[in-house]
KEMARSE-441115 format. One record per residue (C-alpha): x, y, z; residue in three letters. Coordinates in steps of 0.25 Angstrom, whole numbers, plus 5000, padded with zeros to 4 digits. Layout:
XYZAla...
//
This chain:
508851715917Met507551635914Ser508151635899Gly509351575903Phe508651465910Gly507751435899Thr508851435889Val509751335899Tyr508551245900Arg508351235886Lys509751205883Glu509851095893Val508651025888Arg508951035874Asp510250975876Asn509650865885Leu508850825873Arg509950805864Asp510450665869Lys511550645860Arg512250785862Ser511950765877Leu512650635878Phe513850695869Asn514050815878Ser513650785891Val513750635894Leu514850585883Leu515850645892Gly515450575906Pro515450445898Ile516550445888Leu517750515896Phe517650415908Pro517550295899Ile518750345890Leu519550375903Phe519250235910Ile519450165896Gly520750235893Leu521250205908Ala520950065907Tyr521550045894Phe522850115896Ala522950045909Gly522749905903Thr523649935892Lys524749995901Gln524649875910Gln524749765897Glu525949845893Arg526549835907Ala526249685908Glu526549635894Gln527849555892Val528949635887Leu529549605874Glu530849675872Ile531949665860Pro533349665865Val534449705856Ile535749655862Gly535249565872Ala536549475872Gly537349605878His536449595891Ala535949465893Pro535649485908Asn534849605905Leu534049525894Val533849415905Leu533349515915Phe532349565906Leu531849425903Glu531749395917Gln530849515918Gln529849455907Gly530449535895Val530449455883Val531749485875Ile531549485859Glu532449485847Glu532649635844Pro532349695830Pro533349725820Ser533049865821Asp532549895835Pro532350055833Glu531450025821Ala530749915828Ala530350015839Val529950125830Arg529150025822Ala528549985836Gln528849845833Asp529549845847Glu529249945859Gln530549925866Val531849855863Ile533149855871Ile534449865865Arg535749815873Ile536949875867Pro538249795864Ser538949895875Glu538049845886Phe538949715890Pro540149815892Glu539449925899Gln538849815908Trp540249755912Lys540849895914Ala539749925924Gly539250035916Lys537750075913Pro537449965902Ala536550035891Val535249955886Val534450035875Glu532950025875Leu532450055862Ile531050115862Ala530050225857Asp529550305869Pro528650385860Ser527750255859Arg526950235871Arg526750095870Glu528150075873Ser528150155886Asp527850035895Ile528849925888Pro529850035888Met529750055902Gln529649915906Arg530849895899Val531650015905Arg531249965919Gly531849825916Leu533149885912Leu533149975923His532849865933Ala533949785927Tyr535049895928Gly534649925943Ala534749775946Gln536149765940Ile536649895946Gly536249845960Gln536949715958Leu538249795953Arg538149875965Leu537949755975Gln539249685968Leu540149795971Arg539549795985Gly538749925984Val537349925989Ser536349955978Pro535650055987Ser536850145986Ile536350195972Gln535050245978Thr535550375984Ala534050435985Val532950355987Met531550425984Val530350385991Lys529050435985Asp527950495995Val526650485986Asp525750595991Leu524750565981Ser523350505984Thr522450395976Pro521650525972Gln522650615967Ser523350505959Arg522050485952Gly522250625946Met523450545936Met522250465931Val521250575929Met522050665923Ile521150675911Met519950715920Leu520150865920Pro520350865905Tyr519050775903Val518250875913Leu518650995906Met518250935891Ile516950905897Thr516651035902Ala516751085888Phe516150965880Thr514850945890Gly514151075885Gly514851085871Met513651025863His512551115870Leu513451235869Ala513551215854Ile512051175851Asp511551295860Ser512251395853Thr512851365839Ala511851245837Gly510651345840Glu511151455831Lys511251345820Glu509951285823Arg509351435822Lys508851415836Ser509551515843Leu508851645837Glu507451605842Pro508051575856Leu508751715857Leu507351775852Ile506751755866Asn506751865877Pro508051815884Val509351885886Pro510251805876Arg511351795886Trp510451705895Gln510151615882Ile511651595881Met511851585896Leu510751465896Gly511451395884Lys512851415891Leu512351365904Ser511751235898Ala513151205891Thr513751215905Ala512751125912Thr512951015901Tyr514451035902Ala514451035917Phe513550905918Val514450835907Ser515650875917Leu515050825929Ala514650685922Leu516050675917Thr516650695930Leu515650595938Leu515850495926Ala517450505930Phe517050485944Arg516450345942Phe517450315931Ala518750335938Phe518650225948Pro518550125937Met519950145933Leu520950035938Pro521850135947Thr521650075960Gly522849995959Ala523650135956Leu523250195968Gly522350315961Val520950355965Asp520050405954Leu518850435962Asn518350565961Leu517650615974Gly516450705975Ala517350815979Glu518150805967Ala517150795959Ile516350915964Gly517750995964Gly518050965949Ile516550995945Leu516651135953Leu518051155946Ala517651115931Val516151185932Ala516851325927Pro517351255916Val516051215911Val515551355912Val516751395904Leu516551285894Ala515151305892Ala515351465889Ala516451445879Met515751335872Leu514451415872Thr515151545868Thr515851475856Leu514651405852Ala513851525852Ala514851595843Leu514951485833Ala514151495820Lys513751355818Ser513751225826Leu514851175818Arg515751295823Glu515351285837Ala515751135836Gln517151175830Ser517351265842Tyr517151165852Met518451075848Gly519251205851Leu518551235864Val518951085869Phe520351135868Leu520151215880Ile519851115891Pro521051025885Met522151135887Ile522151145903Pro522050995904Gly523150965894Leu524151065900Ile523851005914Phe524050875909Met525450905901Val525950995912Asn525350955926Pro525451075936Met525151105951Lys523951175952Pro524051325956Glu523151435960Thr523351515948Trp522951405939Met521651395944Met521351525937Ala521551455923Ile520151395918Pro520151245915Met521651225919Phe521251255933Ser520051145932Gln521051045927Asn521851075940Leu520751075949Leu520150935943Ile521550875946Gly521550925961Glu520150885964Phe520450745958Val521650735966Arg520850765978Gly521550885982Glu520851005989Thr520651125979Val520651255984Ser519451345984Thr520351445977Leu520751355966Trp519251315962Leu518951455963Ala519951505953Leu519751395944Ser518151415944Met518251565944Gly519151575932Ser518551465924Thr517151535926Leu517651675924Ala517951625910Ile516851545908Gly515851665912Phe516651755902Ala516251655890Phe514851645897Thr514751795897Ala515251795882Leu514251685879Ala513051755884Ala513351875875Thr513351785862Leu511851775859Phe511851925859Ser512751935847Arg512051925834Pro513251875827Arg513251755836Val511751725835Val511651745820Phe513051685817Ser512551585807Ser
//
């Protein structure tokens, strides 16, 4: 296996000399992903707090039909504005986010003790309208509940009679497990990093060498060609794993910077969680390196190999998107699905749960089986003249 070691060291050294490519493939993810995550979290939190605290300026149509309701809203800090001539058009044009319309039937319904209708005109598809809608709806519900209790008291009925069942929440979550709600994107980022960390080397050491005409002199050496391919593949996996580990460590130090203390959320990743995540995701690195190397070796040119990489990136995205859209309880059979099982295991490690050895073994075994299959395929490619002389 001396040929394998020689090729492995050569590829590692050559990639280290290319500083720009090394930074883009190995170091960019550990630096960029935490900065983006923290920046977006701060931005979203700040904007949400600003919208929740800013003064509500709400146009009210038919304010004279419910003066007490209007007075209640003003007491809660709402600024009542003159309504536009066409409220629906104003909301569609985003001139107004929320408009209250009190129909002319409101006084009659109110006097008869019936539910008095108040219309809330808004466009829920506009995300910027979510917080104003929730605030206005909450105020209207609070006013309705207050009047309802007063009506019961006037009739000599205790307001508590309308509460037939009182629900008391027993929260079994821990600050660490609640942290998974904030770190929902972590599995997706780690899966992407496992593929991007070694992408440049996989392309350059196969399709790049074919285009530079440096692959043929390498294959003339009296070394089994499968060892040459295996050395290139192993170097790709090494850089991918280093990028993955650095990304995870970067998140380890970045998460505590988020202002989540008041929310009762613990975002600290302990050494045990980091070790478990690396152990679970390491087989994905092997699978990614084998897939990338195989596709790059089959490509006829560097440009063709780069075009394949865009399609390969869809693979680690699919399990993460499925899990985000349809959260599900981890089951033993799910551990046999590569990359999907890693998404589930990362969530378990982040929550601080105890992961069974069977689950970890099934996940690693199934992923490594497919990874080794691609590795065996890649090892035979340099023995095919059509691959070596594809240009």
